[in-house]
VMD Tcl script that draws the C-alpha trace (Angstrom):
set ca {
  {-17.75 -95.23 5.88}
  {-18.03 -91.09 5.28}
  {-18.79 -88.54 7.47}
  {-22.13 -86.93 7.06}
  {-22.32 -83.57 5.58}
  {-24.79 -81.99 7.75}
  {-28.69 -82.44 8.68}
  {-30.52 -84.25 10.00}
  {-31.32 -88.14 10.06}
  {-34.27 -90.14 8.33}
  {-37.29 -91.76 9.99}
  {-36.04 -94.79 8.05}
  {-32.57 -94.78 9.46}
  {-33.84 -94.81 13.40}
  {-35.98 -97.74 12.36}
  {-33.39 -99.62 10.55}
  {-31.78 -98.90 13.99}
  {-34.52 -100.35 15.87}
  {-35.61 -103.31 13.93}
  {-31.48 -104.29 14.57}
  {-32.34 -104.74 18.24}
  {-35.64 -106.74 17.82}
  {-33.52 -108.92 15.58}
  {-31.42 -109.25 18.45}
  {-27.78 -111.17 17.08}
  {-29.21 -111.85 14.09}
  {-26.29 -110.17 12.93}
  {-26.72 -111.54 8.95}
  {-22.86 -112.43 6.63}
  {-19.64 -111.93 6.77}
  {-20.12 -110.88 11.15}
  {-17.66 -112.49 13.28}
  {-18.16 -113.02 17.17}
  {-15.55 -111.59 18.95}
  {-16.27 -111.32 22.47}
  {-18.80 -112.92 24.72}
  {-19.09 -112.03 28.32}
  {-21.11 -110.39 30.97}
  {-24.29 -110.45 28.76}
  {-22.73 -108.67 26.07}
  {-22.08 -110.27 22.74}
  {-19.53 -107.57 20.26}
  {-19.31 -108.62 16.52}
  {-17.25 -107.26 14.01}
  {-16.80 -107.31 10.25}
  {-13.70 -105.92 8.37}
  {-14.36 -102.52 6.33}
  {-12.03 -103.28 3.31}
  {-11.46 -99.40 3.02}
  {-9.98 -98.99 5.85}
  {-8.26 -102.54 7.07}
  {-10.70 -101.48 10.03}
  {-13.75 -103.11 11.81}
  {-17.39 -102.15 11.65}
  {-18.98 -103.80 15.54}
  {-22.38 -104.52 16.45}
  {-23.43 -105.19 19.91}
  {-26.12 -107.22 21.49}
  {-26.48 -107.34 25.42}
  {-28.57 -107.21 28.27}
  {-27.47 -104.65 31.39}
  {-29.20 -105.91 34.69}
  {-30.16 -103.45 36.59}
  {-30.34 -100.32 34.30}
  {-34.18 -99.14 33.35}
  {-34.27 -98.47 30.30}
  {-35.18 -94.70 30.36}
  {-32.48 -93.72 32.56}
  {-30.02 -95.73 29.95}
  {-31.38 -93.25 27.21}
  {-30.80 -89.98 30.12}
  {-27.30 -91.41 31.02}
  {-26.20 -91.83 27.17}
  {-27.46 -88.51 26.39}
  {-26.27 -86.58 28.68}
  {-22.72 -85.30 28.49}
  {-22.55 -83.14 31.50}
  {-22.53 -86.26 33.54}
  {-20.65 -87.76 31.28}
  {-17.51 -86.31 32.17}
  {-18.34 -87.81 35.24}
  {-17.87 -91.70 34.56}
  {-16.06 -91.58 31.60}
  {-11.96 -90.64 32.53}
  {-11.16 -90.85 28.42}
  {-12.73 -87.70 28.29}
  {-10.73 -84.32 27.96}
  {-13.38 -82.61 26.59}
  {-17.15 -82.34 25.65}
  {-19.72 -80.00 25.40}
  {-22.09 -79.92 22.54}
  {-23.67 -76.32 20.34}
  {-26.73 -75.66 17.74}
  {-26.15 -75.71 13.89}
  {-28.18 -75.57 11.64}
  {-31.07 -76.88 13.58}
  {-29.01 -79.62 14.42}
  {-27.30 -80.81 17.82}
  {-23.56 -81.20 17.68}
  {-20.91 -82.82 19.85}
  {-17.57 -81.65 20.45}
  {-15.76 -84.94 22.33}
  {-11.78 -85.00 22.79}
  {-10.88 -88.63 23.91}
  {-7.41 -88.93 25.93}
  {-4.88 -90.78 24.13}
  {-1.97 -92.45 25.98}
  {1.43 -90.91 25.46}
  {3.21 -90.35 22.76}
  {0.12 -90.76 21.10}
  {-2.29 -87.42 20.02}
  {-5.49 -87.25 21.62}
  {-8.28 -87.45 18.90}
  {-11.31 -85.44 18.82}
  {-14.70 -86.01 17.20}
  {-17.67 -83.10 15.87}
  {-20.43 -84.96 15.20}
  {-24.35 -84.47 15.05}
  {-26.77 -86.68 17.47}
  {-30.30 -86.84 17.21}
  {-32.72 -88.77 19.71}
  {-36.50 -90.42 19.29}
  {-38.23 -92.38 21.31}
  {-40.15 -94.56 19.19}
  {-43.31 -96.64 19.93}
  {-43.30 -100.49 18.10}
  {-46.51 -102.23 18.64}
  {-47.05 -99.71 21.96}
  {-43.33 -101.01 23.22}
  {-41.31 -97.99 24.00}
  {-37.84 -98.11 21.82}
  {-35.14 -95.07 22.73}
  {-33.09 -94.87 19.58}
  {-29.82 -92.22 19.44}
  {-27.98 -92.10 16.09}
  {-24.54 -90.11 15.54}
  {-22.23 -89.60 12.94}
  {-19.05 -87.20 12.36}
  {-19.63 -84.27 10.69}
  {-17.91 -80.24 10.54}
  {-18.88 -77.12 11.48}
  {-17.12 -73.58 11.49}
  {-17.39 -73.27 14.67}
  {-14.94 -75.81 15.62}
  {-11.51 -76.00 13.60}
  {-9.21 -78.63 13.85}
  {-6.66 -77.63 17.12}
  {-3.26 -78.03 16.82}
  {-1.13 -81.84 18.61}
  {-4.70 -82.96 18.42}
  {-6.23 -85.49 15.76}
  {-9.18 -85.06 14.32}
  {-11.63 -88.43 13.30}
  {-13.77 -87.75 9.90}
  {-15.15 -91.04 9.67}
  {-17.03 -91.93 13.37}
  {-21.24 -93.26 13.31}
  {-22.38 -94.99 16.44}
  {-26.31 -95.70 16.39}
  {-27.69 -97.07 19.85}
  {-31.26 -98.55 20.05}
  {-32.20 -99.69 24.06}
  {-35.95 -101.13 25.55}
  {-36.90 -103.08 28.58}
  {-35.85 -106.67 28.64}
  {-39.25 -107.54 30.70}
  {-37.84 -107.73 34.06}
  {-35.83 -104.99 35.41}
  {-33.02 -104.26 32.56}
  {-32.63 -103.23 29.64}
  {-31.78 -104.65 26.47}
  {-29.50 -103.13 24.17}
  {-28.14 -102.89 20.43}
  {-24.80 -100.81 19.43}
  {-23.49 -100.20 16.18}
  {-20.02 -98.19 16.56}
  {-17.11 -97.51 13.89}
  {-14.55 -94.82 13.82}
  {-11.39 -94.26 12.16}
  {-9.14 -92.52 14.47}
  {-6.62 -92.21 11.46}
  {-2.28 -91.25 11.90}
  {0.10 -93.98 12.16}
  {-1.63 -96.58 14.49}
  {-1.72 -99.97 12.95}
  {-5.37 -101.29 12.08}
  {-4.52 -104.88 14.26}
  {-3.79 -102.73 17.28}
  {-7.15 -100.35 16.95}
  {-9.34 -102.95 16.70}
  {-7.25 -104.85 19.15}
  {-8.10 -101.85 21.80}
  {-12.40 -101.54 20.32}
  {-13.19 -105.05 21.01}
  {-11.69 -104.96 24.73}
  {-13.61 -100.75 24.89}
  {-16.59 -101.76 23.78}
  {-18.43 -103.83 26.24}
  {-16.40 -102.11 28.74}
  {-18.11 -98.41 27.77}
  {-21.49 -100.78 27.88}
  {-20.60 -102.12 31.61}
  {-19.46 -98.26 32.63}
  {-22.89 -96.50 31.53}
  {-24.62 -99.26 33.27}
  {-22.98 -98.73 36.87}
  {-23.39 -94.86 35.74}
  {-26.66 -95.72 35.98}
  {-27.10 -96.07 39.48}
  {-25.19 -92.98 40.30}
  {-28.04 -90.91 38.46}
  {-31.06 -92.43 39.76}
  {-29.79 -91.65 43.41}
  {-28.62 -87.73 41.69}
  {-31.93 -87.08 39.65}
  {-35.15 -87.96 42.45}
  {-35.25 -87.01 45.46}
  {-33.49 -89.57 47.94}
  {-36.52 -91.52 48.97}
  {-38.13 -92.16 46.04}
  {-34.42 -93.30 44.73}
  {-34.09 -95.70 47.80}
  {-38.01 -96.87 46.88}
  {-37.03 -97.38 42.94}
  {-33.96 -99.51 43.92}
  {-36.09 -101.59 46.10}
  {-38.77 -102.32 43.32}
  {-35.67 -103.10 41.30}
  {-34.50 -105.92 43.96}
  {-37.57 -107.33 44.33}
  {-38.38 -107.93 40.90}
  {-34.99 -109.60 40.22}
  {-35.69 -111.89 43.59}
}
mol new
graphics top color blue
foreach p $ca { graphics top sphere $p radius 0.5 }
foreach p [lrange $ca 0 end-1] q [lrange $ca 1 end] { graphics top cylinder $p $q radius 0.2 }
display resetview
């Protein structure tokens, strides 16, 4: 689980994540089902090198249109409003890549963690079916130095694929791994991740409803929500 040295993601990396969504819940060998709740399944596999787990998440988010979900995930300014664990979040351009700085609040007496990662989004066409794919991986840039009192996370990787569920919601695949470092026991990190990943997806789905009203004229947003209501009934 090494961080990227920089540079863009390849076409193959985007299509690999896209195909994970098509193989819905066919996780492969050595993956263990951890949580199944509210339409979301979380699988884990132990990374022998770190003693931490990597995660695959599959689920359907009702009443959350794919285009809106992808836009909400990419909108860092909006995320500051709905994600209570953010201490600082911004992006900059470096060598043609979008680089994100993300500092996460940790409870006392632990130090906050911060992440520096490249992130890219592509909207793929699979046989006329639109698939949103977003990739992120840790990197380092000279403009964002490590800070005193904050632990830099140097191993981080996340992938997200989103498509319509054929109704009023989104079918989602997410891969996630990070190594927060420090003296936190691996069992505690794995226990926290078990609950936090599905909570994050549900929080993001709730944020989509507010985002729709924020970005659309009032009448258009209300009309869209009425359509979603009647489709689902």
